N, C-alpha and C positions, 0 to 999 in steps of 0.2 A: 581129322582134317575136314574142313567144310568145303562145299562145292560153290561157294560164292565167287563170282567173277566180277572184277572191277571193269569199268569202262576202259577201252583200249588205250586212251590217252593217259591213263593213270600210270602206266609202266614208266614212261619218260618222266613224268612229274615226280613219281616216288623216288626214282634214282637221283633226280636233281635235288630234291629236298633232303634226302639222306646225305648227299655229298656236301650240301650247304649247311647241314646241321640245323635245319629249320624246323624239324618236327621230332617229337619223341613218342611216336605212336608205333604200334605193331605194324608189320608189313602190309596188312590189308586195310587198316583204318587210316593210314596216312592220306590216302586219296579222299576218302569220304569226309574226314573231319577238316582237312586243311586245303583241299584243292578243288572243291566242286565249282568254285567261281571260274575256273579256267575252261570248263566245258561250254560248248555252244548250246543255247536253248533250242529245243525242237518241239514241234507239235506232239502232244502225248500220243496220239494215234500213230504217228510216224515211228516213235520209239517202240511202241507195242508191236508194230509190224516187223521190226528187225529181229525179233526173238520168237522162237517157237517153243511153246509149252514151258515157259519159265515165269517165275515171279520176278517182278521188277521193283526197285526202289528208285523213285524219281523225285528230285528236288523240285519244288513248285516255284515257277517264276512268274506265271500269269494265271489269274483266275477269271472266270466269267462271273461278274458280280451278281447278275440276275439269277443264275442257277447255282452259284457256288461250286461250279465244276472247274477243275484244273484244265487249262488250255495248253500251256507250254511249260517245259521243264528240262532238267538235265539228268541223264541217267547216272545214278550213283553206284548201283550194283545190280546183278541179276543172278538167279540161281534156279535150278529145278525144284529146290526144296524151300518151302514157305518159311520154315523156322529159321533158316539162315538169313533170310531177308528181314524178318522181324527182329532178330538179334542185332543185325547191322543197323536197323532203324532206331533202335534204342540209344545208339551212340551218336546219332545225327541230331544236332540241336535246333534245327529249323523245320518249317513245314515241309512235309514230304508225302508222297503218294505211294502206297503199296498196291500194285495191281498185277493181275495175271495177264500174260500176253495174248491169250486166246479169249474169244467170246464165251466159250463154254469152260467151266471149271473142270479140273481133273476129278476123277472118280473119288468119292468120299468127301468132297467139298461142296458147300452151298453158300448162298448169300442171303442175308437177312436185312431188311430195311425197316426203319422206324419212321412212321409218318407223324407229322405234327398236327 
């Protein structure tokens, strides 16, 4: 069993979709693949502040064209385990951001950047 949590609004959406027969996904992917449009877009930094020491999967709604930095998005899933979020992201067919909620990575993780 994975530790992935869906955004709180997904519980109601998932039950509605199952009752209506609108989706044929497993319990946790029904929100991610069918309902992300129902979430309200928020600033990426606001989403990050809501969670402590978790990996986040965020649908990208608005980008800063000058810096190619995501500005606004909708939380799709969160988990303390990076591999859960990467697995979930593989099933999401649109642009998404995977980010850690804290400024410092957990022990054993690092970031690498490639300059042009």
